[in-house]
C-alpha positions as CSV (number, residue, x, y, z in Angstrom):
1,M,12.7,-1.2,-11.1
2,P,10.6,1.3,-10.5
3,I,9.6,-0.4,-6.8
4,H,11.8,-1.4,-4.7
5,I,10.5,-3.8,-1.5
6,Q,11.7,-4.5,1.8
7,Y,10.4,-7.2,4.1
8,L,11.5,-6.3,7.4
9,E,11.8,-8.3,10.9
10,D,8.9,-6.7,12.6
11,S,6.3,-8.7,9.6
12,G,6.4,-5.4,8.0
13,V,6.6,-4.4,4.2
14,V,7.9,-1.4,2.8
15,F,7.5,-0.4,-1.1
16,K,9.5,2.5,-1.7
17,G,8.6,4.1,-5.1
18,E,11.3,6.2,-7.9
19,G,10.8,8.1,-10.8
20,I,8.1,7.5,-13.2
21,V,6.0,4.4,-11.7
22,T,3.5,2.6,-13.8
23,F,0.1,0.8,-13.4
24,E,2.7,-2.7,-14.4
25,D,5.0,-1.5,-11.5
26,F,2.6,-1.8,-8.8
27,K,1.0,-4.6,-10.6
28,G,4.2,-6.7,-10.4
29,A,5.4,-5.2,-6.5
30,N,1.4,-6.8,-5.4
31,A,2.1,-10.1,-7.3
32,F,5.2,-10.4,-5.9
33,I,4.2,-10.6,-2.2
34,Y,0.5,-11.8,-2.7
35,S,1.8,-14.5,-4.9
36,S,1.1,-16.8,-1.3
37,K,-1.4,-17.8,0.9
38,M,1.2,-18.2,3.2
39,K,3.0,-14.9,2.2
40,I,-0.1,-12.8,2.6
41,E,-0.7,-14.1,6.1
42,A,2.5,-13.0,7.2
43,I,2.4,-9.2,6.6
44,D,1.4,-7.2,9.4
45,Y,1.8,-4.4,7.5
46,Q,2.8,-2.9,4.6
47,I,4.2,1.7,4.0
48,V,3.7,2.3,0.0
49,D,6.1,5.1,0.3
50,L,5.9,7.4,-2.8
51,E,7.7,10.8,-1.9
52,T,10.4,10.1,-4.7
53,I,7.8,9.5,-7.2
54,D,8.2,11.7,-10.5
55,K,5.5,10.4,-11.8
56,I,2.4,7.6,-11.5
57,D,0.9,6.2,-14.5
58,L,-2.2,5.6,-13.8
59,S,-6.1,5.3,-14.8
60,S,-8.6,5.3,-13.0
61,D,-9.5,2.0,-13.8
62,E,-6.0,0.6,-13.8
63,L,-6.1,1.8,-9.5
64,E,-9.3,0.2,-9.3
65,L,-7.4,-2.9,-10.6
66,L,-4.5,-2.5,-7.5
67,A,-7.2,-2.1,-5.4
68,H,-8.9,-5.5,-6.0
69,Q,-5.3,-7.0,-5.7
70,D,-5.2,-5.1,-2.2
71,Q,-8.5,-6.4,-1.2
72,D,-8.7,-10.0,-2.1
73,A,-5.2,-10.2,0.0
74,F,-7.2,-8.2,3.3
75,G,-10.3,-11.5,2.1
76,V,-6.3,-13.5,3.0
77,N,-5.3,-11.4,5.8
78,P,-7.8,-9.1,7.0
79,D,-5.2,-8.0,9.9
80,M,-3.1,-6.6,7.7
81,R,-2.8,-2.4,7.5
82,I,-1.1,-0.4,4.6
83,A,0.0,3.4,5.1
84,V,0.8,5.2,1.9
85,V,3.1,7.7,1.9
86,G,2.7,10.9,-0.8
87,P,3.9,14.2,0.2
88,A,2.8,15.7,-3.2
89,D,-0.3,16.5,-4.3
90,I,-0.7,14.7,-6.8
91,T,0.6,11.0,-4.9
92,F,-1.8,12.1,-2.1
93,G,-4.7,12.6,-4.3
94,L,-4.5,9.3,-5.9
95,A,-3.8,7.5,-3.2
96,R,-7.4,8.3,-1.3
97,V,-8.6,7.1,-5.0
98,W,-7.0,4.1,-3.9
99,E,-8.3,4.2,-0.3
100,A,-11.8,4.2,-0.7
101,Y,-11.6,1.2,-4.0
102,A,-9.3,-0.6,-1.6
103,C,-10.3,0.2,2.2
104,H,-13.6,1.8,2.4
105,F,-17.1,0.6,0.8
106,G,-18.0,-1.8,3.7
107,S,-14.5,-2.9,4.3
108,P,-13.4,-3.3,8.1
109,Q,-9.2,-3.1,6.4
110,A,-7.2,-0.5,7.8
111,C,-5.7,1.5,5.2
112,E,-5.0,5.2,5.9
113,I,-3.2,7.9,3.7
114,F,-0.8,10.5,4.9
115,R,1.6,12.8,4.1
116,N,5.3,12.4,5.3
117,R,6.6,8.7,6.6
118,K,7.3,10.0,9.7
119,D,3.0,10.2,11.1
120,A,2.7,6.7,8.4
121,L,5.3,4.4,11.2
122,E,3.8,6.9,14.6
123,W,-0.2,5.1,12.4
124,I,1.7,1.8,12.4
125,A,3.1,2.0,16.0
126,K,-0.4,3.0,17.5
127,S,-1.8,0.3,15.4
128,K,0.0,-2.1,16.2
129,Q,-0.6,-1.9,20.1
130,S,-4.4,-1.4,19.7
131,P,-6.6,-4.7,19.7
């Protein structure tokens, strides 16, 4: 599977993509972690790590559908934060488009896009300290 999911002890979830990742891969990973209200409520943050992805096969419509999965989860857990790590220009750009669909347009959710995992982890740590 091109996306590996790891649950962390501090209520974080890490998505780690590898190789070629498709809409179905992302959709399936989201469906897994968002499979119940209780699972969604238990998530403090997510790190979507796209550092080792060779190619993302997504249309803009598919990207919007993925964003809707996240919006629905934010409806259950409005305190959840999502950090996306996309060092390559293409992954960074796609993450920005996802961010516009999922985290803006009046949504209060915390989403950020980063070029490296270190900065994403620092943002997660700082946002945990904020009320």
